[in-house]
C-alpha positions as CSV (number, residue, x, y, z in Angstrom):
1,X,-35.7,41.2,-10.1
2,X,-37.5,38.0,-9.1
3,X,-35.3,35.4,-7.4
4,X,-36.1,32.8,-10.0
5,X,-35.2,35.1,-12.9
6,X,-32.0,36.0,-11.0
7,X,-31.2,32.3,-10.6
8,X,-31.8,31.6,-14.2
9,X,-29.6,34.5,-15.3
10,X,-26.9,33.1,-13.0
11,X,-27.3,29.6,-14.5
12,X,-26.6,31.0,-18.0
13,X,-23.7,33.2,-16.9
14,X,-22.0,30.5,-14.7
15,X,-22.7,27.9,-17.4
16,X,-20.9,30.0,-20.0
17,X,-17.9,30.4,-17.8
18,X,-17.8,26.6,-17.4
19,X,-18.1,26.1,-21.1
20,X,-15.1,28.4,-21.7
21,X,-13.0,26.2,-19.5
22,X,-14.3,23.0,-21.1
23,X,-13.5,24.3,-24.6
24,X,-9.9,24.9,-23.6
25,X,-9.4,21.3,-22.5
26,X,-9.0,19.8,-26.0
27,X,-11.4,16.9,-25.2
28,X,-12.6,14.7,-28.1
29,X,-15.6,13.6,-26.1
30,X,-17.5,14.1,-22.9
31,X,-17.0,10.5,-21.9
32,X,-14.7,9.7,-19.0
33,X,-13.8,11.6,-15.9
34,X,-15.5,15.0,-15.5
35,X,-17.3,14.8,-18.9
36,X,-20.8,14.4,-17.6
37,X,-20.5,17.8,-16.0
38,X,-20.7,19.5,-19.5
39,X,-24.1,17.8,-20.2
40,X,-25.4,18.8,-16.7
41,X,-24.2,22.4,-17.3
42,X,-25.8,22.5,-20.8
43,X,-29.0,21.0,-19.5
44,X,-29.2,23.7,-16.7
45,X,-28.5,26.4,-19.3
46,X,-31.2,25.0,-21.6
47,X,-33.7,25.0,-18.7
48,X,-32.7,28.5,-17.7
49,X,-33.1,29.8,-21.2
50,X,-36.6,28.4,-21.4
51,X,-37.5,29.8,-17.9
52,X,-36.2,33.2,-18.8
53,X,-38.2,33.2,-22.0
54,X,-41.3,32.1,-20.2
55,X,-40.8,34.7,-17.4
56,X,-40.5,37.6,-19.9
57,X,-43.1,36.6,-22.4
58,X,-45.9,39.1,-22.4
59,X,-43.9,41.7,-20.5
60,X,-44.7,45.2,-21.8
61,X,-41.1,46.3,-21.9
62,X,-39.9,46.2,-25.5
63,X,-36.5,44.8,-24.5
64,X,-38.2,41.7,-23.0
65,X,-39.2,40.5,-26.4
66,X,-35.6,40.8,-27.5
67,X,-34.5,38.7,-24.6
68,X,-37.2,36.1,-25.2
69,X,-36.1,35.7,-28.8
70,X,-32.5,35.4,-27.9
71,X,-33.3,32.9,-25.2
72,X,-35.2,30.8,-27.7
73,X,-32.4,30.9,-30.3
74,X,-29.7,30.1,-27.6
75,X,-31.9,27.2,-26.3
76,X,-32.0,25.8,-29.8
77,X,-28.3,25.9,-30.2
78,X,-27.7,24.3,-26.7
79,X,-30.3,21.6,-27.6
80,X,-28.3,20.8,-30.8
81,X,-25.1,20.3,-28.8
82,X,-26.9,18.2,-26.2
83,X,-28.3,15.9,-28.9
84,X,-24.8,14.9,-30.0
85,X,-23.5,11.5,-28.9
86,X,-20.1,13.1,-28.0
87,X,-19.5,16.7,-26.9
88,X,-16.0,17.7,-27.8
89,X,-14.2,20.9,-26.7
90,X,-14.3,22.0,-30.3
91,X,-18.1,21.7,-30.4
92,X,-18.4,23.6,-27.2
93,X,-16.0,26.3,-28.5
94,X,-18.3,26.7,-31.5
95,X,-21.3,27.0,-29.2
96,X,-19.4,29.6,-27.2
97,X,-18.8,31.6,-30.4
98,X,-22.4,31.4,-31.4
99,X,-23.8,34.9,-31.9
100,X,-27.1,33.7,-30.4
101,X,-25.5,32.6,-27.0
102,X,-23.4,35.8,-26.9
103,X,-26.5,37.9,-27.6
104,X,-28.3,36.3,-24.8
105,X,-25.4,36.8,-22.4
106,X,-25.2,40.5,-23.3
107,X,-29.0,40.8,-22.9
108,X,-28.8,39.3,-19.5
109,X,-25.8,41.5,-18.4
110,X,-27.9,44.6,-19.4
111,X,-31.1,43.3,-17.9
112,X,-29.3,42.5,-14.6
113,X,-27.9,46.0,-14.4
114,X,-31.3,47.6,-15.0
115,X,-33.2,45.5,-12.6
116,X,-30.7,45.5,-9.7
């Protein structure tokens, strides 16, 4: 697996773990102490989703097209959250529950195991 693909997979996986913790905080907004970290994390995840999609576009492996599609859908969901004036724990919890983000995570777990 290329280093950049590996790094982007790690950004998605680590970002999801952070989002789980953020969702449990019961925050109404991302304003205040520590709140900007959620935007930074979501931005990194969004960039990683785009990079993963770009890296796998045109790959001859049929599973690559599945990952590309799931990365696109996840990126759209993340962008929707980032566009909000306030990012609450409830909003992040709903993103975490999104089938699109979960599908991408599962894709990446599978991809990581096959490319190791």
